[in-house]
PAPAFI-829921 format. One line per field, with one value per residue (C-alpha): residue number from 0; residue in one letter; x, y, z. Coordinates in nm, 4 decimals. Example, Ala and Ser with C-alpha at 12.3 -4.5 7.8 and 13.67 -1.06 7.14 Angstrom:
REM residues 2
n: 0|1
res: A|S
east: 1.2300|1.3670
north: -0.4500|-0.1060
up: 0.7800|0.7140
REM end
This chain:
REM residues 437
n: 0|1|2|3|4|5|6|7|8|9|10|11|12|13|14|15|16|17|18|19|20|21|22|23|24|25|26|27|28|29|30|31|32|33|34|35|36|37|38|39|40|41|42|43|44|45|46|47|48|49|50|51|52|53|54|55|56|57|58|59|60|61|62|63|64|65|66|67|68|69|70|71|72|73|74|75|76|77|78|79|80|81|82|83|84|85|86|87|88|89|90|91|92|93|94|95|96|97|98|99|100|101|102|103|104|105|106|107|108|109|110|111|112|113|114|115|116|117|118|119|120|121|122|123|124|125|126|127|128|129|130|131|132|133|134|135|136|137|138|139|140|141|142|143|144|145|146|147|148|149|150|151|152|153|154|155|156|157|158|159|160|161|162|163|164|165|166|167|168|169|170|171|172|173|174|175|176|177|178|179|180|181|182|183|184|185|186|187|188|189|190|191|192|193|194|195|196|197|198|199|200|201|202|203|204|205|206|207|208|209|210|211|212|213|214|215|216|217|218|219|220|221|222|223|224|225|226|227|228|229|230|231|232|233|234|235|236|237|238|239|240|241|242|243|244|245|246|247|248|249|250|251|252|253|254|255|256|257|258|259|260|261|262|263|264|265|266|267|268|269|270|271|272|273|274|275|276|277|278|279|280|281|282|283|284|285|286|287|288|289|290|291|292|293|294|295|296|297|298|299|300|301|302|303|304|305|306|307|308|309|310|311|312|313|314|315|316|317|318|319|320|321|322|323|324|325|326|327|328|329|330|331|332|333|334|335|336|337|338|339|340|341|342|343|344|345|346|347|348|349|350|351|352|353|354|355|356|357|358|359|360|361|362|363|364|365|366|367|368|369|370|371|372|373|374|375|376|377|378|379|380|381|382|383|384|385|386|387|388|389|390|391|392|393|394|395|396|397|398|399|400|401|402|403|404|405|406|407|408|409|410|411|412|413|414|415|416|417|418|419|420|421|422|423|424|425|426|427|428|429|430|431|432|433|434|435|436
res: E|K|D|P|V|S|G|Q|L|K|D|V|V|R|D|G|K|A|Q|Y|D|G|L|K|F|T|V|K|V|D|P|A|N|P|W|I|Q|I|T|K|A|S|L|A|E|A|E|K|G|L|N|R|T|F|D|F|S|Q|V|T|S|V|S|F|A|V|G|S|G|D|E|E|V|T|R|G|A|F|R|I|V|S|S|G|L|V|F|I|P|T|L|T|Q|T|T|P|E|K|L|T|D|F|T|G|T|F|A|A|A|G|P|V|A|P|C|K|T|D|V|Q|P|C|P|K|N|A|N|G|S|P|N|V|L|P|V|V|S|G|F|D|S|T|N|V|A|E|P|H|L|H|Y|D|L|T|K|G|P|W|G|G|F|L|I|Y|F|N|P|N|K|D|P|Y|D|A|S|K|G|I|V|L|G|F|K|A|T|G|T|T|V|V|K|V|Q|A|T|D|I|K|G|H|T|A|S|I|Q|V|P|V|N|S|S|T|F|S|N|Y|K|L|L|I|E|N|F|S|S|D|I|F|G|E|I|V|D|P|K|Q|I|V|A|F|S|V|I|L|D|P|T|V|T|T|E|T|A|T|G|D|L|W|V|S|T|T|G|M|N|Y|G|G|V|D|I|L|P|D|P|V|P|A|N|L|K|L|N|P|V|L|N|G|A|K|Q|P|I|H|L|P|P|V|S|L|T|V|K|P|S|V|E|L|I|G|G|A|S|N|T|V|K|A|A|A|P|G|V|V|L|N|Y|N|V|A|A|S|T|Q|Q|T|A|G|F|T|L|N|F|D|P|D|R|D|G|K|G|I|N|F|S|A|N|R|I|N|F|G|I|K|A|S|N|A|S|T|V|K|L|I|I|V|D|A|H|G|V|T|M|A|Y|D|I|L|N|V|Q|S|I|S|Q|S|Y|I|A|E|F|A|A|N|L|D|K|T|N|I|L|S|M|T|F|S|I|T|S|T|S|L|T|S|A|G|P|G|T|L|E|L|E|V|G|G|V
east: 17.4698|17.4694|17.6724|17.8920|17.8810|17.5261|17.3238|17.2282|17.1395|17.3885|17.4966|17.8211|18.0528|18.3249|18.6481|18.8191|19.0757|18.8337|18.5639|18.3798|18.5274|18.3869|18.3238|17.9920|17.8296|17.4153|17.2030|16.9660|16.6615|16.4675|16.1447|16.1440|16.4994|16.5555|16.8667|17.1992|17.5293|17.8134|18.1791|18.5199|18.5059|18.1531|18.3214|18.6224|18.4666|18.3782|18.7001|18.8940|18.7241|18.8078|19.2218|19.3100|19.2962|18.9974|19.0751|18.7798|18.8846|18.8303|18.4757|18.3188|17.9801|17.7619|17.5107|17.1768|17.0171|16.7535|16.6365|16.6259|16.8354|16.5100|16.4546|16.0986|15.9527|16.0870|15.8550|15.8030|15.9585|16.2224|16.2843|16.6429|16.5946|16.9351|17.0432|17.1781|17.1326|16.9611|16.8764|16.9140|16.7447|16.8602|16.6634|16.7715|16.4560|16.5539|16.3070|16.1975|16.0797|16.2422|16.5003|16.2533|16.3356|16.4412|16.3836|16.2016|16.3092|16.5805|16.7346|17.1733|17.3701|17.7455|18.0113|18.0150|18.2389|18.3140|18.4658|18.8269|18.6938|18.4155|18.2761|17.9312|17.9490|18.2488|18.5329|18.6832|18.9960|19.1896|19.0694|18.7145|18.7116|18.5296|18.7493|18.6774|18.9043|19.0176|18.7732|18.6018|18.7866|18.7582|18.4025|18.2683|18.0045|18.0998|17.7909|17.5021|17.3130|17.5462|17.8122|18.0971|18.3344|18.6393|18.6103|18.9046|18.7832|19.1825|19.1580|18.8043|18.5319|18.2814|18.2245|17.9459|17.6798|17.4385|17.1206|16.9654|16.6350|16.5917|16.3684|16.2458|16.1163|15.9558|16.0794|16.0768|15.7519|15.8901|15.6093|15.5125|15.9014|16.2353|16.3743|16.7911|17.0738|17.3806|17.6966|18.0146|18.3665|18.5289|18.2147|17.9351|17.6526|17.6224|17.3750|17.1188|17.0195|16.6938|16.6425|16.3288|16.2506|16.2903|16.6283|16.5012|16.7542|16.6620|16.8467|16.8188|17.1546|17.0842|17.3654|17.5399|17.8111|18.1014|17.9603|17.6166|17.3515|17.1319|16.8054|16.5812|16.2398|16.3386|16.0385|16.0753|15.8617|16.1120|16.3623|16.4959|16.3664|16.6229|16.8340|16.5753|16.3156|16.1557|15.9901|16.0873|15.8275|15.8460|15.6328|15.9020|16.2575|16.5162|16.7975|16.9023|17.2597|17.4671|17.7264|18.0287|18.1423|18.2628|17.9114|17.8612|18.2291|18.5702|18.7757|18.9883|18.8002|18.8761|18.6856|18.4529|18.0850|17.8059|17.4437|17.2394|16.9726|16.8243|16.7087|16.9825|17.2653|17.6077|17.8262|18.1604|18.2232|18.0421|18.0022|17.7822|17.7677|17.5948|17.3232|17.2391|17.0738|16.7942|16.9203|17.2047|17.2857|17.4723|17.6265|17.4369|17.5781|17.4209|17.4621|17.3648|17.2930|17.0074|16.8700|16.7945|16.5243|16.6840|16.5388|16.4801|16.7497|16.6949|16.7132|16.8913|16.7108|17.0322|17.3484|17.6095|17.9995|18.1507|18.4985|18.8055|18.9458|19.3267|19.5704|19.6520|19.5892|19.2103|18.9720|18.5660|18.3353|17.9517|17.8017|17.4920|17.3491|17.5062|17.8835|18.2067|18.5603|18.7932|19.0422|19.4436|19.4751|19.8005|19.6581|19.9737|19.9157|19.7046|19.5591|19.2279|19.0207|18.6509|18.4689|18.2072|17.8818|17.9239|17.6130|17.7528|18.0052|17.9588|18.0166|17.7237|17.6005|17.3142|17.2971|17.0050|16.6930|16.5922|16.2073|16.2212|16.4265|16.6103|16.7952|16.8026|17.0948|17.2583|17.6203|17.8650|18.2408|18.4463|18.7518|18.6011|18.3964|18.3365|18.2532|18.2410|17.9869|17.9614|17.6725|17.7476|17.4901|17.5105|17.5512|17.9323|17.7076|17.8394|17.6642|17.9105|17.8016|17.9939|17.8393|17.8741|17.8615|17.9549|17.9770|17.9927|17.6545|17.4708|17.2262|17.0027|17.0592|16.9311|17.0699|16.8637|16.9332|17.0159|16.7792|17.0406|17.1274|16.9707|16.8112|16.6681|17.0273|17.2959|17.5545|17.7932|17.7869|18.1439|18.2018|18.5197|18.7490|19.0651|19.3062|19.1955|18.8378|18.9910|18.8985|19.1782|19.4982|19.4781|19.2770|18.9418|18.5744|18.2725|17.9789|17.6574|17.3215|17.1918|16.9496|17.0353|17.4263
north: 14.5149|14.8416|14.8548|15.1793|15.2340|15.1380|15.1377|14.7904|14.5233|14.2542|13.9204|13.9045|13.6229|13.7582|13.5524|13.5820|13.8191|14.1376|14.2670|14.4435|14.3758|14.0794|13.9218|14.0552|13.9307|13.9351|13.6293|13.5264|13.3709|13.1445|13.0173|12.7453|12.6138|12.7985|12.5674|12.7950|12.6372|12.9007|12.7422|12.9038|12.9232|13.0910|13.4034|13.4409|13.7800|13.8800|13.8094|14.0398|14.3562|14.2634|14.3723|14.1086|13.7116|13.6085|13.3028|13.0147|12.8266|13.0917|13.1813|13.3948|13.4544|13.4477|13.7389|13.7502|14.0820|14.1800|14.4783|14.7231|15.0014|15.2095|15.0314|15.2515|15.0648|14.7099|14.4896|14.0947|13.7968|13.5199|13.2581|13.0708|12.6895|12.5106|12.1839|12.2078|12.5632|12.6458|12.9379|12.9367|13.1446|13.3215|13.3259|13.6013|13.6199|13.4429|13.3157|13.3160|12.9740|12.7296|12.4218|12.1355|11.8416|11.5463|11.2728|10.9725|11.0156|10.7972|11.0903|11.0484|11.2974|11.3981|11.5474|11.4617|11.4986|11.3782|11.0150|11.0886|10.8448|10.8922|10.5489|10.4519|10.3102|10.4959|10.2203|10.1861|10.2365|9.9288|9.9781|10.0143|10.3941|10.5805|10.7155|11.0147|11.3810|11.5463|11.8317|11.7931|11.7596|11.7709|11.6680|11.7214|11.6575|11.6792|11.9573|11.7334|12.0404|12.2481|12.0291|12.1583|12.0714|12.2173|12.2275|12.3116|12.3663|12.3436|11.9645|11.9026|12.0722|12.0629|11.9686|11.9752|11.8408|11.5547|11.5075|11.1696|10.9997|10.6233|10.5893|10.2157|10.3309|10.7219|10.9411|11.2722|11.5273|11.8273|12.0087|12.2546|12.3543|12.2830|12.5163|12.4957|12.7374|12.7553|12.9835|12.9934|13.1238|13.1703|13.2301|13.4548|13.1938|12.8291|12.6065|12.3881|12.0861|11.8977|11.5355|11.3226|10.9569|10.9837|11.1647|11.5152|11.7816|12.1172|12.4318|12.7679|12.9870|13.1474|13.3863|13.3172|13.5253|13.3807|13.5078|13.3699|13.1662|13.2316|13.0105|12.9960|12.7946|12.6291|12.5550|12.3546|12.5493|12.8197|12.6031|12.6128|12.3299|12.0662|12.0218|11.8646|12.1016|11.8354|11.9292|11.8154|11.6445|11.7904|11.5081|11.2385|11.4057|11.1320|11.3960|11.7194|11.8766|12.1912|12.2776|12.4745|12.5472|12.7974|12.8725|13.0155|13.1090|13.0736|12.7596|12.8340|12.9193|12.7198|12.7759|12.5772|12.5231|12.4774|12.3331|12.4075|12.0878|11.9304|11.5431|11.4382|11.0740|11.1472|11.0155|10.9765|11.1448|10.9257|10.9654|11.2066|11.2557|11.5506|11.5711|11.3589|10.9827|10.8443|10.5429|10.6794|10.5248|10.6937|10.5214|10.5882|10.6892|10.5002|10.7788|10.6492|11.0118|10.9689|10.6114|10.7291|10.4017|10.0961|9.8505|9.4767|9.3549|9.0812|8.7227|8.5950|8.2713|8.1402|8.0744|8.2443|8.1330|8.3742|8.4702|8.6835|8.9903|9.0678|8.9151|8.7280|8.9639|8.9628|8.7118|8.6606|8.4654|8.4154|8.4673|8.6396|8.9239|8.8405|8.8669|8.9695|9.0827|9.1600|9.3487|9.4955|9.7354|10.0109|10.3756|10.4560|10.2052|10.1414|9.8097|9.6535|9.4469|9.3161|8.9644|8.8751|8.6776|8.4862|8.3233|8.1106|7.9169|7.6337|7.9287|7.7869|8.1630|8.0469|8.3241|8.4625|8.6014|8.9344|9.0054|9.3564|9.6168|9.6793|9.5067|9.6041|9.5486|9.6825|9.7663|9.8830|9.9672|10.0123|10.2696|10.3201|10.5731|10.4077|10.0770|10.0045|9.7517|9.6365|9.4077|9.1557|9.0160|8.7119|8.9386|9.0703|9.4214|9.5781|9.8334|10.0284|10.2160|10.4488|10.3342|10.6541|10.7686|10.4503|10.3983|10.1603|10.0983|9.9259|10.1598|10.0581|10.1273|10.0353|9.9391|10.0361|9.8133|9.9786|9.9126|9.7352|9.5107|9.1568|9.1538|8.7835|8.6458|8.8479|8.6645|8.8285|9.1268|9.2458|9.4693|9.6491|9.9400|10.0645|10.2473|10.6047|10.5091|10.4472|10.7210|10.5636|10.3491|9.9568|9.6738|9.7156|9.5229|9.4973|9.3589|9.3674|9.2801|9.0254|8.7273|8.3697|8.3775
up: 7.5183|7.2975|7.0013|7.0372|6.6775|6.5332|6.9264|6.8100|7.0639|7.0457|7.1882|7.3873|7.5189|7.8025|7.8971|8.1940|8.1137|8.0876|8.3054|8.0586|7.6784|7.5058|7.1466|6.9963|6.7224|6.6028|6.5650|6.3190|6.5102|6.2577|6.3786|6.2285|6.3352|6.6686|6.7391|6.7042|6.7962|6.9000|6.8234|6.8393|6.4238|6.4270|6.6571|6.4647|6.2599|6.5992|6.7964|6.5121|6.6335|6.9996|6.9706|7.1438|7.1601|7.3120|7.5520|7.5006|7.7572|8.0418|7.9280|8.2085|8.0960|7.7631|7.7637|7.5393|7.4366|7.1406|7.0091|6.6503|6.7925|6.8791|7.1875|7.2463|6.9318|7.0133|7.1681|7.2439|7.4365|7.3512|7.5534|7.5536|7.5987|7.7443|7.9386|8.3085|8.3335|8.6862|8.9055|9.2674|9.4355|9.7436|10.1115|10.3057|10.5794|10.8800|11.1091|11.5408|11.5064|11.6867|11.5296|11.3383|11.6209|11.4047|11.7314|11.5747|11.2344|11.2109|11.0384|11.0212|10.9206|10.9240|10.6429|10.2852|9.9978|9.6585|9.5266|9.3990|9.0814|8.8676|8.9353|9.1169|9.3625|9.4815|9.5624|9.9246|10.0863|10.1966|10.5665|10.4130|10.4442|10.1617|9.8815|9.8577|9.7925|10.1036|10.1368|10.4688|10.8256|11.1839|11.2248|11.5587|11.7075|12.0756|12.0253|11.9106|11.8572|11.6486|11.4642|11.3228|11.0384|10.8269|10.4728|10.2228|9.8653|9.7069|9.7950|9.5858|9.4063|9.6721|10.0490|10.3541|10.5363|10.4771|10.6977|10.5444|10.5999|10.5702|10.2520|10.3233|10.6912|10.6036|10.3660|10.5294|10.5066|10.4950|10.2866|10.5808|10.5831|10.7903|11.0367|11.0663|11.1601|10.9774|11.0503|10.8523|10.7714|10.4385|10.2673|10.3384|10.1717|10.1550|9.9572|10.0690|9.8507|9.9230|9.7285|9.6866|9.6915|9.2977|9.3009|9.2368|9.3573|9.4008|9.5726|9.7560|9.9092|10.2376|10.3650|10.6756|10.9225|11.1376|11.4604|11.4761|11.3949|11.1345|11.1685|10.8638|10.6968|10.4603|10.2163|9.9607|9.7270|9.7260|9.6096|9.2396|9.0533|8.9396|8.6146|8.4523|8.5484|8.7542|9.1152|9.4330|9.6298|9.9758|10.1306|10.0102|10.0902|10.1310|10.2124|10.2717|10.2398|10.2922|10.0464|9.9783|9.6208|9.3956|9.3060|9.6332|9.7418|9.5530|9.4014|9.6898|9.9698|10.3282|10.6762|10.8981|10.8506|11.1712|11.1332|11.4197|11.4804|11.7299|11.7373|11.5180|11.5319|11.3763|11.1506|10.9512|10.6257|10.3181|9.9889|9.7858|9.4112|9.3146|9.2767|9.5354|9.3921|9.5864|9.6488|9.8409|10.2066|10.4313|10.7069|11.0257|11.3895|11.7024|11.9146|12.3043|12.4069|12.2099|12.3224|12.6778|12.7219|12.7437|12.4592|12.5097|12.3070|11.9635|12.0259|11.7915|11.5865|11.4918|11.7283|11.5896|11.6454|11.8583|11.6725|11.8476|11.6551|11.7819|11.9937|12.2534|12.4913|12.4264|12.5094|12.4529|12.5400|12.5072|12.8505|13.0557|12.8677|12.5228|12.4499|12.6580|12.5811|12.7580|12.5606|12.5975|12.3563|12.4099|12.3881|12.1860|11.8650|11.6487|11.7615|11.7124|11.9176|11.8713|11.8260|11.5070|11.5793|11.2884|11.1470|10.8267|11.0338|10.7479|10.5089|10.2674|10.2140|10.4752|10.7738|10.9519|10.8940|11.0298|10.9884|11.0941|10.9160|11.2578|11.5467|11.9017|12.1521|12.4728|12.4722|12.7355|12.7510|13.0659|12.9008|12.5383|12.3817|12.0879|11.8857|11.5542|11.4142|11.0766|10.9154|10.6072|10.4285|10.1960|9.8680|10.0307|10.0760|10.3934|10.6535|10.8970|11.2354|11.4691|11.7814|12.0270|12.3718|12.4815|12.8526|13.1411|13.1715|12.9146|12.6757|12.4048|12.0431|11.7405|11.3575|11.0793|10.7914|10.4660|10.1589|9.9712|10.2674|10.2490|10.6114|10.5254|10.4652|10.7729|10.7531|10.9889|11.2993|11.3860|11.6887|11.7694|11.9193|11.8587|12.0534|11.9067|12.0856|12.4632|12.6988|12.9643|12.9313|13.0727|12.9535|12.9892|12.8871|12.6284|12.7051|12.4295|12.5259|12.2855|12.3400|12.1495|12.1408
REM end
């Protein structure tokens, strides 16, 4: 910024109390020792010329300029080296191309929010739910092509929507780009982040409006590099996230976000540190509407003990084609009914070895639309699934095992329903189709 007296171009530090004035000072650059530390003490002299107290706790910008006062004869270049500064480009051109179809990629998606504590992995609540800030709410995937959520940045620093690919099976090859659609209220821009299998994360911003979807072709080559200057590998993508934070809107913004996709399964709120680490596992959702073909169920190589969950009004038994649960839960309560396939009834830590990375099974319920599945291995690692669109006719599901779940020693699998998942009042029946019970 040009000094009004000398015409010298100087560096400027501004705070949040004034839009135009700031601390102006000159820095002498020593090529042999180029590192410069700007401290409150070093700016004391510059503060005297401000005619007010500078608020060092509310710094909004730091500007750098070079010159001798005669811009016509000043030539050269300078470079600023720092850490953690990332320029996020903006993609403004929409595309007429059709949405990317994720069918067959075993991609899972759902809303994400930061953990309440700075601990990894994020601790869970007593009921097993992730202990995250309530930034996102009202996630609705009833329309599977246009999932929707509400966000409120007054309750946390960021929140959004995550698409996660299983890196154990195949990271996603996005070298030719992906096409997604976005719509939002409370902001005119959303941030899209891509994370590869090594944990490198790059970002791009896209404009959005509140009335219609804007479709963009996202090419990794147009994204920023990550904060350490690493280039994201477009052939090894494990996650795409759509984030709302103060870099794209205000710190108090609230609104709604829609993401238009094809061929996606949907899940609940999970934990997403920023940036997304490569080993993050989003609990997948098994969606019956996405599995119309009836696959042969797995035949268990270890006969489990079938154990009832719930009160005396519920009964469970092993019966063809697998397990039958008769439940009676009241819709107005928070009751749960279910059963556990216990592969370690002797409690000696020896369970069942699943040779594949997944398990196929069929399931149906007479008057419940959602079933919870929890798988536990011998190390205490838990994998939770929400089985959606359960119907009165048996449908096939595929449960992909997470990388940190020991498939060679699974101790138990628990299937349960709650009163909130009932589609109608009264008793009902849940049937699991699986061999070897």
